[in-house]
Structures are given as C-alpha cells and as structure tokens.
C-alpha positions in Angstrom: 30.2 -13.2 5.4 26.9 -13.8 6.2 26.0 -17.7 6.6 23.8 -17.7 4.0 25.5 -15.6 1.2 28.5 -18.5 2.6 26.3 -21.2 1.8 25.5 -19.6 -1.9 29.2 -19.0 -3.0 29.6 -22.5 -1.9 27.8 -24.0 -4.5 28.6 -21.8 -7.3 25.3 -20.5 -8.5 23.4 -17.4 -8.7 21.7 -16.9 -5.5 18.0 -15.7 -6.5 14.8 -15.0 -4.0 12.3 -12.1 -4.0 15.3 -9.3 -4.6 15.6 -10.1 -8.1 18.4 -8.7 -10.3 19.8 -5.1 -8.6 17.8 -2.2 -9.8 19.5 0.1 -12.2 20.1 3.1 -11.8 17.0 6.0 -12.3 15.8 7.0 -15.2 16.8 11.1 -16.6 17.8 14.1 -14.8 15.9 16.7 -12.8 16.0 19.5 -15.1 13.4 22.3 -15.5 11.4 22.0 -18.8 11.8 18.0 -19.3 9.1 16.1 -21.0 6.9 13.8 -18.7 7.8 10.4 -18.7 6.3 8.3 -21.0 3.3 5.7 -20.4 4.4 2.0 -20.1 2.0 -0.6 -21.2 4.7 -3.7 -21.5 2.1 -6.7 -22.6 4.1 -9.5 -22.3 8.0 -8.3 -21.1 10.9 -10.4 -22.6 12.3 -11.8 -19.7 8.8 -13.3 -18.6 7.9 -15.4 -21.7 8.0 -18.8 -21.0 9.4 -18.2 -17.6 8.2 -21.1 -15.1 7.3 -21.0 -11.6 9.8 -21.4 -9.1 8.5 -24.8 -8.2 11.2 -27.7 -7.4 13.1 -27.6 -10.5 10.8 -25.1 -12.4 7.9 -27.4 -13.3 4.3 -27.4 -12.3 2.5 -30.3 -10.3 2.5 -32.2 -13.5 5.8 -31.4 -15.0 4.6 -28.8 -16.9 6.0 -25.5 -17.0 3.5 -23.1 -15.9 3.3 -19.6 -17.2 3.3 -16.2 -15.1 1.6 -14.0 -17.5 -1.8 -14.2 -18.0 -3.4 -14.1 -21.2 -6.7 -13.0 -20.1 -10.1 -14.7 -18.8 -11.2 -17.6 -20.2 -8.9 -16.8 -23.2 -9.4 -13.2 -23.6 -8.5 -10.1 -21.3 -11.2 -8.9 -19.0 -12.6 -5.7 -19.9 -13.4 -2.5 -18.1 -16.9 -2.7 -16.4 -20.0 -0.5 -17.6 -20.6 2.6 -16.3 -22.4 1.7 -12.6 -25.2 4.6 -13.3 -26.4 7.5 -12.7 -23.6 8.5 -9.9 -22.3 12.2 -10.7 -18.2 12.3 -10.7 -17.1 15.6 -9.4 -14.4 17.5 -11.4 -10.9 17.5 -9.3 -11.6 21.2 -9.5 -14.7 22.2 -9.3 -15.1 22.9 -6.1 -13.2 26.4 -6.9 -16.0 27.5 -8.0 -17.9 28.0 -5.6 -15.5 27.2 -1.9 -17.4 27.1 0.7 -17.0 29.9 3.9 -18.5 27.1 6.5 -16.8 23.6 5.4 -13.2 23.2 5.6 -9.8 21.5 6.7 -8.8 21.6 10.3 -4.6 20.3 11.1 -3.8 20.0 14.6 -0.9 22.3 15.1 2.4 21.4 16.9 1.2 23.3 20.5 -2.1 21.0 20.5 -4.7 23.3 18.9 -6.6 22.7 15.9 -6.4 25.3 13.4 -8.8 25.5 10.2 -8.9 26.6 6.9 -12.0 26.9 4.9 -12.6 25.9 1.7 -13.1 29.4 0.4 -9.5 30.7 1.8 -7.4 27.4 0.3 -8.9 27.8 -2.7 -7.4 31.5 -2.5 -4.0 29.8 -1.7 -4.8 27.4 -4.4 -5.1 30.1 -7.2 -1.9 31.9 -5.6 0.1 28.5 -5.8 -0.8 28.2 -9.5 0.1 31.5 -10.7 3.1 31.3 -8.4 4.2 28.2 -10.4 3.3 29.6 -14.3 5.5 32.4 -13.6 8.7 30.1 -12.7 8.0 28.4 -15.9 5.4 25.3 -15.3 4.1 24.2 -18.6 1.2 21.9 -19.0 1.8 18.4 -18.2 5.4 18.9 -16.1 5.4 17.1 -12.9 5.7 19.0 -9.7 7.3 17.0 -6.6 5.2 17.9 -3.4 7.3 17.9 -0.4 5.3 19.6 2.1 3.7 18.1 5.6 0.8 17.7 6.4 -1.3 21.1 6.2 -2.8 23.5 4.0 0.6 24.1 2.3 0.1 20.4 0.9 -3.2 20.9 0.2 -2.5 24.0 -1.9 0.5 22.7 -3.3 -1.3 19.6 -5.1 -4.0 21.1 -6.1 -2.4 24.4 -7.1 -0.3 22.0 -9.1 -3.0 20.5 -10.8 -4.9 23.9 -11.2 -1.7 25.3 -13.4 -1.9 22.5 -15.3 0.9 20.7 -13.7 1.3 17.0 -12.5 2.0 16.3 -8.7 4.1 14.1 -7.8 4.1 13.6 -3.8 7.4 13.0 -1.7 7.9 11.4 1.9 9.1 13.7 4.1 12.7 13.1 6.1 12.4 11.4 8.9 9.6 9.0 7.4 11.9 6.6 5.9 14.3 6.4 8.9 18.0 7.3 7.3 18.7 10.0 5.9 20.6 8.4 3.6 17.7 6.3 2.5 15.5 9.7 2.4 18.0 11.0 0.1 17.9 7.8 -2.1 14.4 8.3 -2.6 13.7 11.8 -3.1 16.6 11.8 -5.9 14.8 9.2 -7.4 11.3 10.3 -7.6 12.5 13.5 -8.5 14.4 12.0 -11.7 11.6 9.4 -12.6 8.9 11.8 -12.5 10.7 14.5 -14.5 10.0 17.0 -11.8 10.3 20.7 -13.3 10.0 21.9 -9.9 10.0 21.1 -6.2 7.3 22.7 -4.2 8.6 22.7 -0.5 8.1 23.2 3.0 10.1 26.4 4.0 12.3 24.2 6.6 12.6 21.3 4.0 13.8 23.3 1.0 17.5 22.9 2.0 17.7 19.2 2.0 15.8 18.7 -1.2 18.0 21.6 -2.9 20.8 19.3 -2.2 19.1 16.0 -3.8 17.2 18.4 -6.5 20.1 19.7 -8.0 20.1 23.3 -10.0 18.0 22.1 -12.9 14.8 21.3 -11.0 14.1 24.7 -8.7 13.1 24.4 -5.3 10.1 26.8 -4.6 9.2 27.5 -0.6 6.4 30.0 -0.7 5.1 31.1 2.6 1.2 31.6 2.8 0.0 32.7 -0.6 -2.7 35.4 -0.7 -5.1 35.5 -3.3 -4.4 35.3 -7.1 -6.2 36.5 -9.6 -7.7 33.4 -11.2 -5.8 32.0 -14.3 -7.0 29.3 -16.7 -4.5 26.4 -18.2 -5.2 23.7 -20.0 -5.0 20.2 -17.8 -2.5 18.1 -17.9 -3.5 14.3 -18.9 -1.6 13.0 -16.2 -3.3 13.9 -12.4 -1.2 12.2 -10.2 2.4 10.8 -10.2 1.9 8.3 -6.9 4.7 6.7 -5.7 4.7 3.0 -4.5 5.5 2.8 -0.8 8.5 0.0 -2.0 7.1 -2.7 -0.6 7.6 -4.7 -3.5 11.0 -3.8 -4.7 11.8 -0.8 -5.9 10.0 2.5 -5.9 8.3 3.0 -8.8 5.5 6.1 -10.2 2.4 5.3 -11.3 0.5 7.4 -13.6 -2.9 8.4 -12.8 -5.4 10.3 -15.3 -7.5 12.4 -14.1 -10.8 10.8 -15.1 -8.8 7.5 -13.3 -8.8 10.0 -9.9 -12.0 11.4 -10.5 -13.6 7.6 -10.8 -11.6 6.6 -8.0 -12.6 9.2 -5.6 -16.6 8.9 -6.8 -16.2 5.0 -6.4 -15.1 5.9 -2.3 -17.6 8.3 -1.5 -20.5 5.7 -3.1 -19.3 3.0 -0.7 -18.6 5.2 2.0 -18.7 8.9 2.6 -22.8 8.8 1.4 -23.2 7.9 4.9 -21.0 9.7 6.9 -21.2 13.5 8.2 -17.4 13.8 7.3 -14.4 11.4 6.9 -13.0 11.4 10.5 -9.6 12.1 11.2 -6.8 10.7 9.1 -3.0 10.8 10.1 -1.8 8.6 7.6 0.8 10.3 5.6 0.0 12.7 2.6 2.5 10.8 -0.1 0.7 7.8 0.5 -2.3 6.8 -1.7 -4.3 5.8 1.3 -3.9 9.0 3.3 -3.9 11.4 0.0 -6.7 10.3 -2.1 -9.1 8.8 1.0 -8.0 11.2 3.7 -8.0 14.5 1.6 -8.6 14.3 -1.8 -12.1 12.9 -1.2 -13.4 15.5 1.2 -12.1 18.7 -0.3 -13.3 17.3 -4.1 -16.8 16.9 -2.0 -16.5 19.8 -0.2 -17.3 17.7 3.4 -15.5 18.6 6.6 -12.0 17.2 7.7 -9.7 17.2 10.0 -6.2 15.9 9.9 -3.3 14.6 11.9 0.5 13.7 10.7 1.4 10.5 11.9 4.1 11.4 14.2 0.9 12.9 16.4 -1.0 9.8 16.1 2.0 7.7 17.2 2.7 10.2 20.5 -0.8 10.4 21.4 -2.9 7.9 19.6 -5.7 8.7 22.7 -5.9 11.8 21.6 -6.9 10.7 18.5 -9.6 8.1 19.3 -11.1 11.3 21.6 -11.8 13.4 18.0 -14.5 10.2 17.4 -16.4 11.3 20.6 -20.1 11.8 20.3 -19.7 12.7 16.5 -22.3 10.7 14.1 -21.1 9.5 10.7 -17.5 9.6 11.3 -15.0 7.3 9.6 -11.8 5.8 10.5 -8.8 5.2 8.4 -6.3 3.1 9.2 -3.8 0.1 8.1 -3.6 -3.2 10.3 -0.5 -1.6 12.3 -2.9 1.1 13.1 -5.2 -1.4 15.4 -2.4 -3.0 16.7 -0.9 0.2 18.0 -3.9 1.3 19.5 -4.0 -1.9 21.0 -1.0 -1.7 22.4 -0.3 1.9 23.7 -4.5 2.6 24.9 -5.5 1.3 28.3 -9.0 0.2 29.2 -9.0 2.9 31.6 -8.2 5.2 29.4 -11.3 4.8 27.7 -13.8 6.0 30.6 -16.6 8.0 29.4 -15.3 8.1 25.1 -18.6 7.9 23.1 -17.5 6.1 19.8 -21.4 4.7 18.9 -21.3 7.3 16.2 -18.1 5.5 14.1 -20.2 4.7 11.2 -16.8 2.4 9.6 -13.4 1.5 10.4 -12.3 1.4 7.3 -8.4 -1.0 7.3 -6.7 -1.6 4.4 -2.9 -0.9 2.4 -2.0 -4.3 4.2 -3.3 -7.9 5.4 -6.1 -7.4 8.1 -5.0 -10.0 11.0 -8.2 -11.2 12.9 -6.5 -11.2 16.0 -5.4 -7.3 15.7 -8.9 -6.8 14.8 -10.7 -8.8 17.3 -8.2 -7.5 20.0 -9.6 -3.7 18.7 -13.2 -4.6 19.0 -13.1 -6.0 22.1 -10.9 -2.5 23.5 -13.4 -0.6 22.1 -16.4 -2.4 22.5 -17.1 -0.6 25.7 -17.2 2.4 23.7 -20.0 1.9 21.9 -18.0 1.0 18.4 -19.6 -2.1 16.8 -18.6 -5.4 14.9 -20.2 -4.3 11.8 -18.2 -0.7 11.9 -15.0 -2.8 11.0 -14.7 -2.3 7.4 -11.4 -4.5 5.7 -10.6 -3.2 2.1 -8.2 -4.1 -0.8 -6.5 -1.5 -3.0 -3.7 -0.4 -4.8 -2.0 2.8 -6.2 -2.0 1.0 -9.7 -5.7 0.8 -9.3 -6.2 4.7 -7.9 -6.4 3.6 -4.4 -9.9 1.4 -4.0 -10.3 -1.9 -5.3 -13.1 -3.8 -2.7 -14.6 -3.3 1.1 -16.5 -4.7 3.0 -20.3 -3.5 2.7 -21.3 -1.2 5.6 -23.6 -2.3 7.9 -22.6 -6.0 7.9 -20.4 -7.9 9.9 -17.0 -8.8 8.2 -16.5 -12.5 7.8 -13.4 -14.6 7.7 -12.3 -18.2 6.3 -10.1 -20.6 7.6 -7.6 -22.5 5.5 -6.0 -25.5 6.3 -2.4 -24.9 7.7 0.7 -26.0 4.7 1.4 -25.0 1.6 -1.2 -23.6 -0.9 -1.3 -24.5 -5.2 -2.1 -21.9 -7.4 -5.5 -22.7 -9.5 -6.9 -25.1 -7.2 -9.6 -24.9 -5.1 -8.2 -23.8 -1.5 -9.1 -26.3 1.9 -11.4 -24.5 3.9 -12.1 -25.5 7.2 -14.6 -23.3 8.6 -15.7 -19.4 8.5 -17.0 -16.9 11.2 -18.2 -13.5 11.9 -15.4 -10.9 12.8 -16.0 -9.8 16.2 -14.2 -9.2 19.5 -12.8 -13.0 19.9 -10.6 -15.3 18.0 -12.1 -18.6 16.7 -10.5 -21.6 17.8 -9.6 -24.5 15.7 -6.8 -25.2 13.3 -6.3 -23.1 9.9 -5.0 -19.8 9.3 -7.5 -16.8 9.2 -7.8 -14.9 6.4 -10.6 -11.7 6.6 -12.6 -10.7 3.6 -11.7 -7.2 2.2 -15.7 -7.1 1.2 -17.0 -6.4 -2.2 -15.9 -4.6 -5.2 -16.4 -1.1 -5.3 -19.2 0.2 -8.3 -18.0 0.3 -11.5 -15.1 -2.6 -11.0 -14.8 -5.8 -12.0 -12.2 -8.0 -10.1 -11.7 -11.6 -11.2 -9.3 -14.7 -9.7 -7.1 -15.9 -13.0 -4.8 -18.9 -13.4 -1.3 -18.7 -14.2 -2.6 -19.1 -17.7 -5.1 -16.6 -17.4 -8.5 -18.4 -17.1 -11.2 -17.2 -14.8 -11.3 -19.5 -11.6 -14.2 -20.6 -9.2 -15.1 -19.4 -5.9 -12.7 -20.8 -3.7 -9.4 -21.6 -6.3 -6.5 -19.5 -5.3 -5.5 -17.6 -7.9 -4.0 -13.8 -9.3 -6.6 -10.9 -8.2 -7.2 -8.6 -11.7 -9.1 -5.8 -11.8 -10.4 -3.6 -14.4 -12.5 -0.3 -14.6 -12.4 3.6 -15.0 -10.1 3.6 -12.3 -7.4 1.7 -13.4 -4.7 3.8 -14.0 -2.6 4.5 -17.4 0.6 2.9 -16.4 4.1 3.2 -14.5 6.5 5.6 -15.2 9.3 3.1 -15.9 9.8 0.7 -18.6 11.2 -1.1 -16.2 7.9 -2.8 -15.8 7.5 -4.6 -12.4 7.2 -7.9 -13.6 4.4 -9.1 -10.7 2.2 -6.1 -11.0 1.3 -5.0 -14.9 -1.3 -3.1 -17.4 -2.5 -5.2 -20.0 -5.6 -4.3 -22.3 -7.1 -2.3 -19.6 -6.7 -4.8 -17.0 -5.1 -4.9 -14.5 -2.8 -7.8 -12.9 -2.2 -7.0 -9.6 0.7 -9.3 -8.6 -1.3 -10.0 -5.5 -2.6 -14.0 -4.9 -6.5 -14.2 -3.7 -9.5 -15.7 -3.7 -13.3 -15.1 -4.2 -16.2 -16.5 -2.1 -20.1 -15.6 -2.2 -18.6 -12.7 -4.4 -16.2 -11.1 -1.2 -12.3 -11.2 -2.0 -9.6 -12.7 0.5 -6.6 -11.7 -0.5 -3.5 -14.3 0.3 -0.2 -12.3 -0.8 2.3 -11.0 -3.3 3.2 -13.5 -6.0 6.6 -11.9 -6.1 6.8 -12.5 -2.1 6.5 -16.5 -2.1 8.3 -19.5 -2.6 7.0 -22.3 -5.2 7.5 -26.2 -3.4 6.5 -28.9 -5.8 3.8 -27.0 -7.4 2.3 -25.6 -4.2 3.0 -21.5 -2.9 4.2 -20.9 0.6 3.2 -16.7 1.1 5.4 -14.9 3.7 2.4 -13.1 4.6 0.9 -16.2 6.2 4.2 -17.1 7.7 4.1 -13.6 9.5 0.4 -13.8 10.7 1.1 -17.6 12.1 4.2 -16.0 14.2 1.7 -13.0 15.0 -0.6 -15.1 16.3 1.7 -17.0 18.6 2.9 -13.5 19.8 6.4 -14.3 18.0 6.3 -11.5 15.7 6.8 -7.6 16.8 6.3 -5.0 14.3 9.9 -3.2 13.7 11.3 -6.3 15.5 10.8 -9.2 13.2 10.6 -10.1 9.0 9.9 -12.8 7.3 12.2 -13.3 3.6 11.8 -16.0 1.2 13.6 -16.7 -1.3 15.9 -19.3 -3.0 19.7 -20.5 -2.9 20.4 -22.5 -5.6 17.3 -23.5 -6.6 16.4 -24.4 -2.7 14.0 -22.9 -0.9 14.6 -21.0 2.3 12.7 -19.3 4.8 14.6 -16.6 7.0 13.2 -15.1 9.7 15.4 -11.9 11.2 14.4 -11.2 14.2 15.5 -8.4 17.0 13.9 -10.7 20.0 14.6 -14.1 21.5 12.3 -17.2 20.8 14.3 -19.1 18.1 12.9 -22.3 18.7 9.8 -21.7 18.7 10.0 -19.8 15.4 11.1 -23.1 13.9 8.6 -25.1 15.5 5.5 -22.8 14.2 6.9 -22.2 10.9 8.3 -25.5 9.6 4.5 -27.2 9.4 3.4 -24.6 7.4 6.8 -24.6 4.8 6.6 -28.3 4.6 9.4 -30.5 5.0 11.3 -29.5 1.5 11.7 -25.1 2.9 15.0 -24.8 5.3 14.3 -22.6 7.6 16.5 -19.9 9.6 16.3 -17.5 12.0 19.0 -14.8 12.5 19.6 -12.7 15.5 19.7 -9.4 14.2 19.7 -5.2 15.3 16.4 -3.2 15.4 17.3 -1.4 13.0 18.0 -4.2 10.2 14.6 -4.3 9.8 13.9 -2.1 7.1 10.2 -0.6 6.6 8.5 1.5 4.1 7.1 5.2 5.1 3.7 3.3 5.3 5.5 0.5 7.9 5.6 -2.3 5.6 8.4 -4.4 5.5 10.6 -3.7 2.5 11.4 -7.9 2.0 13.4 -7.6 -0.8 15.6 -4.9 0.0 16.3 -7.1 3.0 17.2 -9.9 0.7 19.4 -8.8 -1.3 21.6 -7.1 1.2 21.0 -10.4 3.1 22.5 -12.3 0.6 25.2 -9.6 0.1 26.5 -10.2 3.6 25.2 -6.3 4.4 23.0 -8.0 7.1 25.2 -9.9 9.9 24.1 -11.6 12.9 24.2 -15.1 14.4 22.5 -18.2 13.3 20.2 -18.6 16.5 18.2 -21.6 15.1 17.6 -23.4 11.9 15.8 -26.8 10.2 16.9 -28.7 7.4 14.4 -29.8 4.6 14.0 -33.7 4.2 16.5 -35.3 2.4 19.2 -32.5 3.2 22.4 -34.5 2.7 21.7 -36.8 0.3 
C-alpha cells in the first residue's frame, strides 16, 4: 500500500484533499433526439452551506467558521457591467453573407506546405455541412460533438453546426490526453454530458469514436463537402458547449450562449486585434477555449486572415513557428506559459540569426500562471530578434467567462509584484515587498513574484471579495469575481463545481487573487490550496518556487496538497532526483504546521490535461487509493508531530 494511503488508514479517518468525493457516473446516454441538458444555476449548493474553510480544525483566524460561498459585493451581488459604448458586435454567422475571396485560413499540411482556404470557399463547406446535419435529423438546440483536427474540416464542422441550429461541443482528439483509455473516458463523458445527437469526425477517427458513442449517436465522417443551397434554421440558445480541461477535477461542460460568444469575440477584438494585421499563427488545440475562441473564431468572425498549426507541429519544430512571424507587422503570438518555456528550452540563440520579430505586436499568454522567470528568459532569447518587452501581454480567463477576462494593455510593459514568502491569509492585505517591470532579467531579493494579468476587458467588471462576499481593497487577497455580457449561462451538470459557480449573472471563479491599481494578479485555485491557522498555501506558489530553483520540470514533477485526517500535507511527485532540495525549498513556504513528502514516481504518473495542466485532484485521489506508487525519498514533519 502507498505510504500516504497507509497513514490515512491507520488513523481511521476519511482521507480528504483536493480531490473531494469521487465523481459519479456521467449523466444520460448518447442517443439521437435527446433534449440538450438544462442549465443549472446553483445559488447555494446544500453541501456548501455553513461549510468552514479548512484551517486548523475548521476555524478562521478568530475562531469563527469562515464561509466559502460569497453573498455578493458589500452585501449585494455585483451586477453585470454596462455596455461599453458604440463598438459593433458582429454576429457569429454574419461573415457567411459576403465571405472574402482573398482572406481566409491557412493550415500547415503534413508535408510542411501551407494550404489556404478562402472564406468564400469555407462558407460553401459550412452550408454543405449544415445541410448534411439537417438531412440526418438534427433539430434546433441539439448538440453535435466535433472530433476534427485543426484544419478546414474543424471550421466547417463548427460553423456548420451553428448554421444548422445546433450546438457544437468540441472533443479532444486521441493522443491529446495520453493513454487511449483516458481519451475513451473523456469522449464518452463529453458525448453523454452534452447530450450529443451526432458526432462529426475526421474519417480516420470515425471508428474510434463510434465505439465510444454507441448506436444511438451516429458518427458522420464527411469528405470535403461541396457547396449547398443556403438553408435557414432557427439558432440554438447555446452556441457552444465548452468542456473544461479537467485540471480542477472532472471535466465539466460550460453552456455559452450566442450573445456570450459574440460579446467575448468583440472584447478580444477591441483589446488586441484592432492593432494587428492578423492574429498570427496559433498552435493551441481547437477543443481548448483559448485556441478555439482566440485562435479560430475571432479571426473568422472578423474576416481576418489567420494561419493555424497543430500542437504537435509546434512541438516538433518550434523554430518553424517562430519563423512564421518574420518581418510581418501587427502579429499576435498566443500561448500558455509552458509554450514560452518550451521555446526557451528548444530554440538555441544561434538558430535565430536573421529572424525579425520587431513586428510582433503582442505575445498573449494565459491559460495558466505566467512565471516571471519564464517570461524573462523568453524575452531575453528573442530580444536580438527585435521582440520588445512591451509586447508581452499576460492574460487571465476561463471557459465560464467565454475565455477573456483581463489582459495587459498594448504598448505598456507588464508589471510584477513580490509577495513575502509564507502562507497567505484570505481577506487580508498581502505582505508586498516591491514591484518591477517584466523584462529580460528577474529582479533579485526575497519573495514570490506575481505577474500582472492586466486590466479587465471592456464591458467586464472584475472584483476581489472575501469569504463573506464583501469587496476587498487593493492589495488584499480574495476570490476573483467576474460580471458582464460574456459570463456564460452555467454548467451542464447538476453537480455544480463547489468552487466555480454562477450567482445572478456573476461568476465566482474559485481563483484567489488581488488587484493593484486596477490590474489583476492571480495567485491560485482556492480548491488547490491548504488552509492552516487561517492562512492559505497555494500549490501554484509552491510550483513557482521550485521552478525558480530549477527543481521542477513539466511532465516530471507535480505538487499536490490535501488533508490526511485533518493534517495538512504537501506531496511532491517527481521523476527527477534532488528530493532533499525540494523539501528545503518548500518547508519555509508552507510553514511549520504542514508536512512535506517527496515521492519518486515514473514520468507517466504525472497526469496532464490536453492543455498541459496537471490533473491534481485525479492524482491526489489515486495517491490516497494507493494507485500511484513509489518510494518516499524525503519528508519533513510538522512542528509538534508525535506529541
């Protein structure tokens, strides 16, 4: 038995942690003709009422139970922001009325050549796909699972489903989730949870998804469709079923309305694309909201040219991706922090001779915490190519807000602030040590650096609240809330996420953060933290500290946190050595009341989502169940252990 699981068993208590209760079975079947799932807005889930935060024995700093469910801002829920003004919001399908013959999509083919599909040609494929779906019995409001790789087929399937009055639900392709069994479980869950009536798949993926979908959910694998007579069908209320990555637990469906999606695209356009000649060369997967909404939907709806690569093409040759930005003005790069890290690791300075990146307007990085050391290394590597520090645009967003929430404004160097090391207390001012611009060098001195994610997008209200829902002043740690026209309808499942939730048009994100001077700084997930004596320890903070010391490598190390019989434990799973250094690095950060364990595991035990994030809750559950096994390399005991 695993040492952690054995310890829990000896005490006889119920193991708890980031995983929470095991997820139940997926709802529903996969049959044709089912109603789309109802939206669930849970005002106060029963399992959340009067539930204390986990601190000591469930009490806050003054001995009172702390509520997790905010009531609102200053006693009332924040209201959606007013319309920002005269900006025009384009309809999702308006581009079909007069599609461009000259602008369109470029896709990198398997042989390394670029294929171009004009928007006029794409419009023909969209109409043909819509007609085919209606001919197969699709009715307004039904979901269609989309299993197509990055290419014209995905764009035709997505917009064709919308044109037919359906709701697209993008699926991760096989290989994106590692083991085949994990992909089958993911596909089965998405098909069942979305209530998909049909699946649109690439021909070579049809057999695999047919085995998962079952006989009640037909799989269509159309070849490149010819044009078809225009059809007119009522639009679905839900324009997108966006499934989350699963880094926060079980994959959940988010119901995004047509107005949500149109507002989100308009916000992106006003913040970034209005200064760019195109959106660059996105390589993120199209089943992920960052790749889908920013990389594909925004340029198509706005009629802008864009070149798309598949994730594996970027991974195989990141230098080729960089060269696509050579001497082109107004370009926007788009990637998470691990993309910056990958470029730094794989591209050598001597390979960049002659490369001109002075035309890159923005490097938008989001989807995970932006690390100051990674950003500095990326800027330092590409500075000889003309990339300016002011191009770096850290951003924050999530599927429940239709992607974008905040982003650093164009033309200004992003900022970072240093917070004193050690646990943090929700609702109280942070111990700030200083600030600096994000540049080619990491400032010295103690503390953990947090990079600003910028200001709210036009039309959104972002606030920081305490555990009782009261708005907090600048520099205080609390929960991030979002209100505005892009906040989604809700989740597909009645099992509302206890952290991320919707209340009267306001999104309580479940993320901890703080504001300074109107800019947002994100600390980490409230659900991926420990509370000890009223102070919070965030795993993202711990991973950032390990990375700064060179002790963390993606896919080889993951930090988990949870409780064993009310005792807080941080567990580091690693396929690398240096266990003693890990304990020495983390012990001052977690404080004297938290045990630190370092376990040697095989590299395959580090579970990642399709977007590269660690699946902490899944790994924690498996750790407690003894399904992740490995020798205990090093550990530290909390003060007072054994008394």
